SEKE-966795 format. One line per 10 residues: their letters; for each residue x, y negated, z negated of C-alpha. Coordinates in Angstrom, 2 decimals, padded with zeros to 5 digits, always signed. Layout:
// residues N
A) X,Y,Z ~ ...;
//
This chain:
// residues 385
MAGQVAGDVR) +083.89,-124.96,-123.91 ~ +081.36,-122.13,-124.17 ~ +078.78,-124.28,-125.93 ~ +079.08,-127.13,-123.42 ~ +078.94,-124.85,-120.38 ~ +076.10,-122.78,-121.82 ~ +074.06,-125.94,-122.20 ~ +074.73,-126.92,-118.60 ~ +073.84,-123.45,-117.35 ~ +070.63,-123.33,-119.39;
RAGPRGDRRA) +069.34,-126.37,-117.52 ~ +069.38,-124.27,-114.32 ~ +066.12,-122.56,-115.29 ~ +065.02,-119.10,-116.47 ~ +067.90,-117.28,-114.81 ~ +070.20,-119.85,-116.38 ~ +068.90,-118.92,-119.84 ~ +070.22,-115.36,-119.45 ~ +073.57,-116.64,-118.25 ~ +073.76,-119.16,-121.10;
AGLGAGRCAA) +073.09,-116.36,-123.59 ~ +075.89,-114.35,-122.02 ~ +078.28,-117.28,-122.29 ~ +077.40,-117.95,-125.91 ~ +077.80,-114.33,-127.03 ~ +080.83,-112.69,-128.57 ~ +084.32,-113.90,-127.84 ~ +083.23,-116.68,-125.47 ~ +081.92,-118.72,-128.36 ~ +084.94,-117.97,-130.53;
AQPAGGGRRG) +087.69,-119.40,-128.33 ~ +087.05,-123.06,-127.55 ~ +090.05,-125.10,-126.42 ~ +090.04,-128.67,-127.60 ~ +088.75,-131.01,-124.92 ~ +088.42,-128.24,-122.36 ~ +084.63,-128.12,-122.14 ~ +084.13,-130.54,-119.26 ~ +087.22,-129.36,-117.38 ~ +086.25,-125.69,-117.76;
GGVLLPGAGD) +082.62,-126.38,-116.90 ~ +083.63,-128.15,-113.69 ~ +085.47,-125.02,-112.55 ~ +082.97,-122.43,-113.77 ~ +079.60,-123.94,-112.93 ~ +079.75,-124.34,-109.12 ~ +079.69,-120.57,-108.53 ~ +077.73,-119.55,-111.64 ~ +074.49,-118.93,-109.76 ~ +076.11,-116.21,-107.63;
LSVARLRARA) +077.48,-114.22,-110.61 ~ +075.80,-111.64,-112.80 ~ +075.69,-112.27,-116.53 ~ +078.57,-109.85,-117.10 ~ +080.74,-111.35,-114.33 ~ +079.98,-114.91,-115.48 ~ +081.04,-114.03,-119.01 ~ +084.21,-112.38,-117.70 ~ +085.01,-115.44,-115.60 ~ +084.46,-117.69,-118.62;
LELLAELDAD) +086.92,-115.59,-120.63 ~ +089.50,-115.84,-117.84 ~ +089.09,-119.61,-117.82 ~ +089.39,-119.81,-121.60 ~ +092.65,-117.86,-121.37 ~ +094.03,-120.44,-118.95 ~ +092.92,-123.44,-121.01 ~ +094.11,-122.18,-124.39 ~ +096.65,-119.39,-123.95 ~ +097.92,-119.70,-127.54;
AVRQRHEEAQ) +094.45,-119.07,-128.97 ~ +093.99,-116.02,-126.74 ~ +097.39,-114.65,-127.78 ~ +096.52,-115.14,-131.45 ~ +093.16,-113.41,-131.03 ~ +094.85,-110.53,-129.21 ~ +097.29,-110.05,-132.09 ~ +094.43,-110.16,-134.60 ~ +092.48,-107.63,-132.54 ~ +095.47,-105.29,-132.45;
RAADVRCADA) +095.81,-105.44,-136.23 ~ +092.07,-104.71,-136.59 ~ +092.12,-101.79,-134.10 ~ +090.44,-098.61,-135.28 ~ +088.62,-095.45,-134.17 ~ +084.90,-095.33,-134.88 ~ +082.19,-092.68,-134.72 ~ +078.56,-093.83,-134.53 ~ +075.32,-091.86,-134.36 ~ +073.81,-092.16,-130.86;
GDGMATLSTD) +070.66,-090.14,-131.59 ~ +069.43,-086.89,-130.04 ~ +072.24,-084.95,-131.66 ~ +074.93,-087.06,-129.98 ~ +077.51,-089.50,-131.30 ~ +079.76,-092.17,-129.75 ~ +083.50,-092.04,-130.40 ~ +085.16,-095.39,-129.64 ~ +088.77,-096.54,-129.87 ~ +090.18,-100.07,-129.80;
LPVAEAAACY) +093.21,-100.13,-127.48 ~ +095.20,-102.71,-125.51 ~ +093.78,-103.09,-122.02 ~ +096.66,-101.34,-120.24 ~ +096.57,-098.31,-122.55 ~ +092.78,-098.04,-122.31 ~ +092.92,-098.22,-118.51 ~ +095.62,-095.53,-118.42 ~ +093.67,-093.22,-120.76 ~ +090.49,-093.62,-118.74;
DVIDQLAAMA) +092.36,-093.00,-115.49 ~ +093.74,-089.69,-116.82 ~ +090.30,-088.54,-117.98 ~ +088.67,-089.68,-114.74 ~ +091.20,-087.87,-112.51 ~ +090.91,-084.64,-114.49 ~ +087.10,-084.84,-114.33 ~ +087.22,-085.37,-110.56 ~ +089.46,-082.29,-110.22 ~ +087.04,-080.18,-112.27;
KADGDPRPIG) +084.11,-081.43,-110.20 ~ +085.95,-080.55,-106.99 ~ +086.61,-077.06,-108.39 ~ +082.86,-076.47,-108.74 ~ +081.91,-077.69,-112.24 ~ +078.13,-078.23,-111.90 ~ +077.79,-080.80,-114.70 ~ +077.36,-084.52,-114.03 ~ +080.70,-086.30,-113.77 ~ +080.06,-088.25,-116.99;
AIRAAIHAML) +079.48,-085.03,-118.95 ~ +082.72,-083.62,-117.53 ~ +084.63,-086.74,-118.60 ~ +083.24,-086.43,-122.14 ~ +084.20,-082.75,-122.36 ~ +087.73,-083.41,-121.11 ~ +088.14,-086.28,-123.56 ~ +087.25,-083.97,-126.45 ~ +089.49,-081.19,-125.10 ~ +092.51,-083.51,-124.87;
ILRPADSGLP) +092.05,-084.55,-128.49 ~ +091.10,-081.19,-130.06 ~ +093.37,-078.90,-128.01 ~ +096.09,-081.07,-126.45 ~ +098.66,-078.26,-126.20 ~ +096.47,-075.48,-124.78 ~ +093.95,-077.41,-122.67 ~ +095.25,-075.80,-119.49 ~ +094.58,-079.01,-117.57 ~ +096.87,-079.97,-114.68;
GVTVNLAVSA) +099.23,-082.92,-114.95 ~ +098.22,-086.19,-113.30 ~ +099.97,-089.44,-112.49 ~ +098.42,-092.54,-114.02 ~ +097.56,-095.20,-111.45 ~ +097.41,-098.79,-112.67 ~ +096.63,-101.59,-110.23 ~ +098.08,-104.81,-111.64 ~ +096.92,-108.06,-110.04 ~ +098.62,-111.25,-111.13;
ALEGLAGTST) +099.58,-114.71,-109.96 ~ +103.31,-115.16,-109.36 ~ +103.27,-118.33,-111.48 ~ +101.84,-116.36,-114.38 ~ +104.56,-113.70,-114.16 ~ +107.27,-116.36,-114.02 ~ +105.89,-118.05,-117.13 ~ +105.08,-121.33,-115.37 ~ +101.32,-120.82,-115.59 ~ +098.78,-119.51,-118.09;
RGGEVNGLGL) +096.67,-117.93,-115.36 ~ +096.03,-114.29,-116.24 ~ +095.21,-111.24,-114.16 ~ +093.74,-107.75,-114.27 ~ +094.74,-104.13,-114.84 ~ +092.31,-101.77,-113.09 ~ +089.70,-104.53,-113.19 ~ +090.13,-105.29,-116.92 ~ +091.20,-108.81,-117.85 ~ +094.62,-109.68,-119.27;
SAAQLRDLLR) +096.17,-112.97,-120.25 ~ +099.35,-114.12,-118.51 ~ +101.46,-113.30,-121.58 ~ +100.02,-109.80,-121.80 ~ +100.67,-109.28,-118.09 ~ +104.30,-110.32,-118.43 ~ +104.71,-107.96,-121.36 ~ +103.12,-105.10,-119.41 ~ +105.26,-105.66,-116.33 ~ +108.43,-105.90,-118.40;
RVGALGLQTP) +107.61,-102.50,-119.88 ~ +107.26,-100.85,-116.47 ~ +110.24,-102.70,-115.03 ~ +108.18,-104.45,-112.35 ~ +109.92,-107.77,-112.81 ~ +113.15,-106.03,-111.83 ~ +111.49,-104.66,-108.65 ~ +111.67,-101.10,-109.98 ~ +108.92,-098.62,-109.16 ~ +107.65,-096.87,-112.31;
EGGTLTFALT) +108.66,-093.20,-112.43 ~ +106.02,-091.04,-110.76 ~ +103.96,-094.07,-109.77 ~ +103.77,-096.86,-107.25 ~ +104.39,-100.60,-107.31 ~ +102.41,-102.77,-104.92 ~ +102.84,-106.51,-104.47 ~ +099.76,-108.54,-103.53 ~ +100.69,-111.84,-101.86 ~ +098.07,-114.58,-102.08;
DPNGRLLATL) +097.79,-118.21,-101.10 ~ +097.23,-120.96,-103.74 ~ +093.45,-120.41,-103.55 ~ +093.73,-116.70,-104.32 ~ +093.12,-115.42,-100.77 ~ +094.96,-112.14,-100.24 ~ +097.50,-112.45,-097.43 ~ +099.36,-109.12,-097.57 ~ +100.05,-106.06,-099.71 ~ +103.55,-104.59,-099.80;
SAAELARLAA) +105.36,-101.83,-101.61 ~ +108.66,-102.65,-103.29 ~ +110.53,-100.92,-100.45 ~ +108.61,-102.86,-097.78 ~ +109.26,-106.13,-099.59 ~ +112.97,-105.38,-099.79 ~ +113.14,-104.48,-096.09 ~ +111.36,-107.66,-095.04 ~ +113.57,-109.78,-097.26 ~ +116.69,-108.18,-095.78;
RGCPDHPADT) +115.47,-108.42,-092.17 ~ +114.24,-111.99,-092.39 ~ +112.54,-113.72,-089.48 ~ +113.11,-111.81,-086.21 ~ +112.54,-114.97,-084.13 ~ +114.88,-117.18,-086.16 ~ +117.68,-115.01,-087.55 ~ +120.07,-116.48,-090.05 ~ +123.32,-117.88,-088.60 ~ +125.74,-115.30,-089.93;
DHPADTDHPA) +128.62,-116.75,-087.89 ~ +128.38,-120.12,-089.58 ~ +126.83,-119.62,-093.04 ~ +126.17,-122.89,-094.78 ~ +128.12,-124.65,-092.00 ~ +127.07,-128.26,-091.61 ~ +128.78,-128.38,-088.20 ~ +126.06,-126.06,-086.85 ~ +122.86,-127.48,-088.35 ~ +119.47,-126.03,-087.52;
DADHPADAEC) +117.31,-128.03,-085.17 ~ +113.60,-128.06,-084.40 ~ +113.96,-125.50,-081.60 ~ +116.31,-123.17,-083.49 ~ +115.54,-123.35,-087.21 ~ +117.61,-121.25,-089.55 ~ +116.01,-118.22,-091.21 ~ +115.85,-119.98,-094.57 ~ +114.10,-122.99,-093.05 ~ +111.56,-121.36,-090.70;
SCAVTGMPPP) +107.97,-120.84,-091.80 ~ +107.14,-117.90,-089.52 ~ +105.00,-115.18,-091.10 ~ +106.89,-111.89,-091.39 ~ +103.98,-109.97,-092.89 ~ +100.23,-110.28,-093.16 ~ +096.93,-108.44,-092.96 ~ +097.28,-104.91,-091.54 ~ +096.43,-104.77,-087.82 ~ +093.09,-103.38,-086.58;
TGSYEPTSAQ) +092.74,-099.76,-085.52 ~ +090.60,-098.34,-082.75 ~ +089.41,-095.41,-084.87 ~ +086.49,-095.28,-087.29 ~ +088.64,-094.32,-090.28 ~ +090.72,-097.16,-091.77 ~ +094.49,-096.77,-091.87 ~ +096.30,-096.26,-095.17 ~ +097.59,-099.84,-094.98 ~ +094.04,-101.14,-094.49;
RRFVKTRDRR) +092.79,-099.08,-097.44 ~ +095.50,-100.49,-099.68 ~ +094.77,-104.06,-098.55 ~ +090.97,-103.90,-098.92 ~ +091.04,-102.08,-102.27 ~ +093.59,-104.55,-103.61 ~ +091.47,-107.46,-102.38 ~ +088.06,-106.23,-103.57 ~ +088.92,-104.16,-106.71 ~ +085.23,-103.20,-107.12;
CRFPNCGQRV) +081.99,-102.72,-105.20 ~ +081.22,-105.99,-103.46 ~ +077.42,-105.73,-103.64 ~ +076.06,-108.59,-105.78 ~ +075.92,-107.77,-109.50 ~ +077.61,-104.35,-109.07 ~ +080.80,-103.73,-111.02 ~ +081.70,-100.20,-109.85 ~ +085.49,-100.08,-109.49 ~ +087.25,-099.07,-106.31;
GWADLDHVVA) +088.19,-095.61,-107.58 ~ +084.62,-094.53,-106.87 ~ +083.91,-096.85,-103.94 ~ +083.87,-096.29,-100.18 ~ +085.35,-098.55,-097.53 ~ +082.36,-099.72,-095.52 ~ +082.16,-101.58,-092.19 ~ +080.31,-104.88,-092.76 ~ +079.20,-104.81,-089.12 ~ +078.53,-101.13,-088.48;
HARGGATTCS) +081.11,-099.36,-086.33 ~ +078.29,-097.87,-084.25 ~ +077.15,-101.41,-083.43 ~ +080.56,-102.58,-082.28 ~ +082.05,-103.51,-085.65 ~ +085.84,-103.35,-085.62 ~ +087.87,-101.35,-088.11 ~ +089.77,-104.35,-089.45 ~ +090.27,-105.73,-092.94 ~ +088.04,-108.70,-092.14;
NLCCACRSHH) +085.18,-106.25,-091.39 ~ +085.77,-103.79,-094.26 ~ +084.69,-104.07,-097.88 ~ +084.41,-101.79,-100.89 ~ +080.96,-100.43,-101.64 ~ +079.91,-097.86,-104.21 ~ +078.10,-094.84,-102.79 ~ +074.64,-096.14,-103.80 ~ +075.07,-099.53,-102.14 ~ +076.84,-097.98,-099.16;
RLKTFARGWT) +073.73,-095.87,-098.56 ~ +071.43,-098.86,-099.13 ~ +073.32,-100.88,-096.53 ~ +073.27,-097.98,-094.04 ~ +069.68,-096.76,-094.38 ~ +067.55,-099.52,-095.96 ~ +065.87,-101.89,-093.55 ~ +065.89,-105.66,-093.74 ~ +069.31,-106.18,-095.35 ~ +071.95,-108.23,-093.54;
FRMDPDGTLY) +075.65,-108.52,-094.38 ~ +078.22,-111.05,-093.19 ~ +081.83,-111.58,-094.27 ~ +084.31,-114.43,-093.81 ~ +087.96,-113.74,-092.97 ~ +088.95,-114.49,-096.59 ~ +086.69,-111.67,-097.85 ~ +083.72,-113.78,-098.97 ~ +080.63,-111.58,-098.47 ~ +077.08,-112.85,-097.88;
VTSPSGITRT) +074.27,-110.38,-098.59 ~ +070.72,-111.28,-097.56 ~ +067.84,-109.22,-098.94 ~ +064.67,-108.37,-096.99 ~ +062.93,-111.25,-098.81 ~ +065.45,-113.72,-097.38 ~ +067.47,-114.42,-100.53 ~ +071.22,-114.65,-099.88 ~ +073.80,-113.87,-102.53 ~ +077.50,-114.64,-102.15;
TRPPGLRPPE) +080.28,-112.52,-103.65 ~ +083.96,-113.41,-103.51 ~ +086.94,-111.13,-104.06 ~ +088.25,-111.38,-107.64 ~ +090.83,-114.14,-107.80 ~ +089.52,-116.02,-104.75 ~ +088.58,-119.49,-105.88 ~ +085.38,-121.04,-104.50 ~ +085.78,-124.06,-102.24 ~ +086.09,-127.42,-103.92;
PEPPQDQPAD) +082.72,-129.19,-104.25 ~ +082.11,-132.11,-101.96 ~ +083.06,-135.44,-103.57 ~ +080.01,-137.42,-104.74 ~ +078.88,-140.14,-102.41 ~ +079.46,-143.70,-103.53 ~ +076.55,-144.85,-105.62 ~ +075.24,-148.38,-105.07 ~ +076.05,-150.78,-107.84 ~ +073.31,-151.26,-110.41;
DPAPF) +071.27,-154.41,-110.10 ~ +072.44,-157.07,-112.54 ~ +070.48,-157.47,-115.70 ~ +067.74,-160.15,-115.51 ~ +069.34,-162.18,-118.29;
//
């Protein structure tokens, strides 16, 4: 698929050449499902112009995982067997220590280092945050028993399609923004007991409910989900006096709880204050997962919640007017002149630069709208013979 799609992207012009090179590099060229080129290209290409090279390559890998899950599983097993720790000279008296780990373990390790570095920075460490992370990484390896560092709770945000968890789909997901196949997600969630609705010890379990197109509808904790399931629809309660009684069937005016389609949860309500509520923060961070500025991949752990329409200009503090922005792009939006921002209710963000160029970014997992069907072409003139 990568070769076919790369060729199609290359025809888009100079910017397409960079994207084609990104698609043809590394693992994208190695996993090519039989007969999937045209099908994958039809899904990937419509939104390719709005993605950076890195995001386009990541989206191609996600699509490859859906089209050929067995090949991805085999490559994952091979990569695990080939895992190693490497030390390479980086020049200027520095070296790079790298470790090959499964995505979930790597995300957990980074989260521990990142939290400890943030604590040290808050305590007055004057070094750049990256230098603090590097020092803590070395300290945890060289002096794990006497590091004197406080304990932290690892936070992993797992985003997955329900069909993928149930095993009826090969659609994958993410752990802290890093891609996983559906099989790897199921294995991860089995290990933390999430499929049994158990909250991991010392952590949290959040359910993200989406529609078939990937639009986030609600975020719930396990306890909230259980309460809603037990309460049911307040407007159409279940008939407890006549359970499963065909003599008292539901009608159009009084549908039974199991048959009604009323929403019992949804997007958190707006607030009149400037600061978002905790429910709004959970919803927006789950929806966005990273800075929403075009071509920025900063994850939500270091991102602010920003009003798309400024609060000072009448913008409401509601999930449809909030998005994640890293500190640099938050400041650009607030202080730089000539930039305009607009967001649809589903989280699609349109950013127009001072030169008039508009870029579109969608929340991860939100599928772009289906392309318009081609208009009927007139029949070719018959051959003159």
